[in-house]
C-alpha angles and dihedrals in degrees: 000000000000120000118242110268128234130187129198134175142172125212114267112252119226111251093224094108141012123290112276135197092258093067088039089062090051097048093042087054092051092047090054092056092044091053093045093051090051087053088055088054100260127151098234128201109192119191134191136139144132136302106221111169134075145073098288091055092042091054093048093051091053090049090058093045094243133126109251095247092053091048098048089047090057096049094039087062093056091054090046089056089063084076094073094030095056096026094240122187101204120140099199128055105178125191118199086223092063115116096236094049094052087052091051094049090050091050089049091053090047095053093046090049095048088052091054103251100115120068136165121246147135115291118212116164147130105255134195111211090198094059094031086225143116113252130211118218087245085061096055127083115207088344092306139103109255092214095047106026091159093064120082112234109243127218110214130188118174145114111285141154117256135212110222096236092158091069091067106055096104094040090052091046090049088050091053095045090048097049108034089176090053093107117031129237101039095232088065092051089054088050095053090044088054090050095050093042088059088065131265128251126210108255132213114254099181143047129205109267095218089060099037114014099172104100145069113296114249111248108259097004114064089176083083136054123205120265109258097242092052089053097041098047090055089071094083091071099025086063088060093054099260126196097005100045101043091164091065092039092054093046096053104024102021126136133350095270103038156068106037119245138168129197116200119208142162120249090256088062096054097105094046096045103041102033116015094043093043090052091048090053091046089051091053092046091244126136118269127241118280107218132000118197115201117202126191130239126273112235129193121224086351094302130105113258122256140150091239089058092047090226101113114130116221109215090204093056092054093044090052093051103034107020134254100277092047087062096042090047091054094047093048104040104031101037117073106237091228108025135064111274135196123240117193130157092239094054090046094054094043087055092046094051097038103039107020104033101028098039118019098028094040094050091053093043089052095047090052094047092049092049093049093048100042107021103036090253094299134103103261124242113247133192099214132080106275089213090067094059110124091234087065105034108009110141094215098039131083090240125192088248089062089043091057092048090054093047092051093049094046095048085066085066099038091234096150091171093057090047089053089047089058093051090049090050089056090048088054092052095050090048090053092047085063091056096044096045096043102200092190089066095045086056093051089050090047093235092157097169095050091043091053089049090052095047094044093052091049091051091049092048091055088047091057091043091061090056094047094051096041093097092048105034107019097169093051090048087051090052092050091046092052087054097047098032095242100168097187096057089051093058119104086233106026123218122262108290092233097053098067121093133210121298112284117246113247091035104152114234112224108208118222140174119287113286096224114018106209113258113240 
């Protein structure tokens, strides 16, 4: 019997600059969902990659004195390096310069054109190169794009092909009414509904090749290349083999109701993901997306990050100094999933010391030390039902069973910060249990049976903790798994989270170095 299928994808970042912490936030969030769905037994297809065409990339390549392909090859490799740096579990890294992707984009164009939704006309518009989007006067502030104020707004007038976006106003509004969870959070759905209700204008889907040659040639008219958004958005289905591998496409994209899929995007991508892309799919008679999750920006010292301000955070720098899971933890626990968040070194180091070193790391170290001191470095044998241990079923304790329940519920709302709050509540409870049960006094009083019960419960608590943090902090979960011989966590594709049992008595504890040495 086939597993249920789940598809998740990030947007594709432009390769006109080095990877920054904002995209790291998006791809780590997507990675958590992918890992969690695998724990639930889903067959997961996780896609990311790089957006490599368009005027912005072309100009940047010329500035650096490189041909565009050489330039994008260099920068795509930098984004591919995030896989190791952030411990990402994606199984597809698509580049829009890939042969298959270009063929898919051309096929989508052909279908949209055959269905009467692409026409030729004169394109006259105010255009932001930074956004690669046309701008209405109402979207400009003092004649500049508020997202990219350093770019000059260009006035363009030339012959182009247009996508008949205006034909899809009612269809898009019907989609939003029919699926009120289509865009998450709800305020972003309201925002796109308002945009569509104001009326849609047909948008240009090509550029003259003699002016901007870096793009996919338009089928049947090689004087034009595709507009970058038409090309790039196609990646969500080209990554699934469309139109050549329809079996994979049907398994992971399929019909309106199933399978499940999620697209992550920043708030500046709202229009492209939830309106333009959906209209393109409708024009080609393909199923629309299932859910689109919109996250906010990361700021630094309360200001939007930019090279000109000198406040861009390099994820590689932080990973090299503090470790992969420290970076993942801060992004997931201290940045609101849907709102703008502030990233500073002071806040980062405070979270590292207080949450990772003092709480998670300290609990694991204490349990290892107690097991070595009072149980010869092995999980003790007990003569009671492990399911009755207070750290699992205690009515007045925040048990690991309660924590799992909260995590499962919260994952339905994508509040990663609250899920981690639940895990850390359990960590605090296990730490308090040590203080209340006082295993050192039980040893002095020679209460062997009670001491074994306490040590067993603590080992089992850390065993559960490894599973709970696995989607968020996979490297740390693996370290705990090596210490407590948790085989399922160590597998490349862990078993279903509900299928494992309590930790086995006599399991040897393999002492390791501290998980998170405290920062000085």
